[in-house]
TIDRENTI-563339 format. One record per residue (C-alpha): residue number from 1; residue in one letter; y, z, x. Coordinates in steps of 0.25 Angstrom, whole numbers. Last residue first. Example, Ala and Ser with C-alpha at 12.3 -4.5 7.8 and 13.67 -1.06 7.14 Angstrom:
n, res, py, pz, px
2, s, -4, 29, 55;
1, a, -18, 31, 49;
//
This chain:
n, res, py, pz, px
159, y, 108, 187, -46;
158, a, 111, 184, -31;
157, d, 121, 187, -20;
156, i, 123, 201, -25;
155, g, 120, 204, -40;
154, v, 127, 212, -50;
153, l, 124, 216, -64;
152, e, 110, 223, -64;
151, e, 114, 229, -50;
150, i, 127, 235, -56;
149, p, 118, 243, -66;
148, k, 120, 240, -80;
147, r, 131, 247, -88;
146, p, 129, 258, -98;
145, k, 139, 260, -109;
144, v, 151, 270, -109;
143, e, 154, 273, -123;
142, p, 167, 269, -129;
141, e, 178, 280, -129;
140, v, 184, 281, -143;
139, a, 197, 277, -150;
138, k, 200, 268, -138;
137, y, 214, 263, -137;
136, g, 216, 248, -139;
135, i, 212, 234, -136;
134, t, 203, 225, -143;
133, v, 199, 212, -135;
132, l, 197, 199, -141;
131, i, 189, 188, -134;
130, p, 187, 173, -132;
129, i, 198, 168, -141;
128, e, 198, 153, -138;
127, m, 211, 145, -137;
126, n, 214, 130, -140;
125, d, 214, 133, -155;
124, p, 226, 142, -154;
123, v, 225, 157, -157;
122, n, 233, 161, -170;
121, l, 229, 175, -169;
120, i, 222, 176, -182;
119, r, 217, 162, -182;
118, r, 211, 163, -168;
117, v, 205, 177, -171;
116, v, 198, 170, -183;
115, d, 193, 158, -175;
114, r, 188, 168, -164;
113, e, 179, 176, -174;
112, f, 175, 188, -165;
111, w, 164, 192, -155;
110, g, 171, 194, -141;
109, i, 178, 206, -143;
108, w, 181, 214, -130;
107, c, 185, 228, -133;
106, t, 196, 236, -127;
105, g, 201, 250, -124;
104, l, 214, 255, -119;
103, g, 217, 265, -108;
102, e, 226, 255, -101;
101, n, 216, 253, -90;
100, t, 206, 249, -101;
99, a, 216, 239, -106;
98, a, 218, 233, -92;
97, l, 203, 232, -91;
96, v, 203, 224, -105;
95, m, 215, 216, -100;
94, h, 208, 211, -87;
93, d, 195, 208, -95;
92, v, 204, 200, -105;
91, a, 209, 192, -93;
90, i, 195, 189, -88;
89, a, 190, 186, -101;
88, t, 201, 175, -103;
87, d, 197, 168, -90;
86, f, 183, 167, -95;
85, s, 187, 163, -109;
84, y, 194, 151, -103;
83, g, 186, 139, -110;
82, k, 195, 137, -121;
81, e, 209, 142, -118;
80, c, 210, 157, -120;
79, c, 213, 168, -131;
78, a, 210, 183, -129;
77, a, 213, 191, -141;
76, m, 218, 205, -139;
75, i, 216, 215, -150;
74, v, 225, 227, -150;
73, p, 226, 240, -158;
72, a, 211, 240, -159;
71, d, 206, 245, -173;
70, k, 205, 230, -178;
69, i, 194, 228, -167;
68, f, 186, 240, -172;
67, d, 182, 233, -185;
66, q, 174, 222, -179;
65, h, 173, 209, -188;
64, c, 180, 202, -176;
63, a, 187, 190, -183;
62, e, 191, 193, -197;
61, r, 191, 209, -197;
60, a, 195, 212, -182;
59, i, 204, 200, -181;
58, r, 211, 203, -194;
57, e, 213, 218, -191;
56, r, 219, 214, -177;
55, k, 228, 204, -184;
54, a, 233, 215, -194;
53, p, 235, 225, -183;
52, d, 244, 216, -175;
51, l, 241, 219, -160;
50, v, 233, 207, -157;
49, f, 235, 204, -142;
48, i, 233, 189, -140;
47, f, 229, 185, -126;
46, r, 231, 171, -121;
45, y, 222, 163, -111;
44, p, 220, 152, -101;
43, e, 227, 159, -90;
42, r, 226, 148, -80;
41, n, 226, 156, -67;
40, n, 217, 145, -61;
39, g, 205, 153, -69;
38, s, 211, 166, -75;
37, p, 215, 179, -68;
36, a, 220, 191, -77;
35, l, 234, 195, -74;
34, q, 239, 191, -88;
33, l, 228, 198, -96;
32, a, 231, 211, -88;
31, e, 246, 209, -91;
30, k, 242, 209, -106;
29, l, 234, 222, -105;
28, r, 246, 228, -97;
27, d, 256, 223, -109;
26, l, 246, 229, -119;
25, k, 247, 243, -112;
24, d, 262, 242, -111;
23, q, 263, 238, -126;
22, p, 255, 251, -130;
21, v, 242, 249, -137;
20, p, 242, 254, -152;
19, d, 234, 266, -156;
18, r, 224, 263, -166;
17, r, 213, 269, -158;
16, y, 201, 260, -155;
15, s, 186, 259, -156;
14, r, 178, 248, -151;
13, v, 182, 249, -136;
12, a, 174, 241, -126;
11, r, 174, 250, -113;
10, r, 182, 250, -100;
9, t, 180, 263, -93;
8, r, 173, 258, -80;
7, l, 181, 246, -78;
6, v, 195, 254, -80;
5, d, 189, 265, -71;
4, s, 186, 255, -60;
3, f, 201, 250, -61;
2, e, 207, 264, -59;
1, m, 215, 268, -71;
//
């Protein structure tokens, strides 16, 4: 897929087929995380791919309270050292765009009970969990939402 097509077709997916994501696709998503830049190349993060259906169900039920999350065949939990959520977001966005290129849908999940996810996934206390991402094949194509004109988003040389 052309990169501009990846950018134009990426959508938040909240309805997934139950088909598993093949290992080769997961490997390419992991590689996208690895290739992402971070300040001073510190890579202050770790990513947990949750494939176990029972753990995904627990995360959806106990931490997220959003049913669609358990239907995704993969939940990726992004963990980072405290204060490094910016670097982590860059890596996650690389992975999300790679997933789109692989024909997969994703959804960033920012509203969830972090301490519950920490307990389910055994994340150490020195790490934050800024984001979860659901990953899988779309059950339905999300609608295209209108975007603001570029002139409202970008200034040249001043606000």
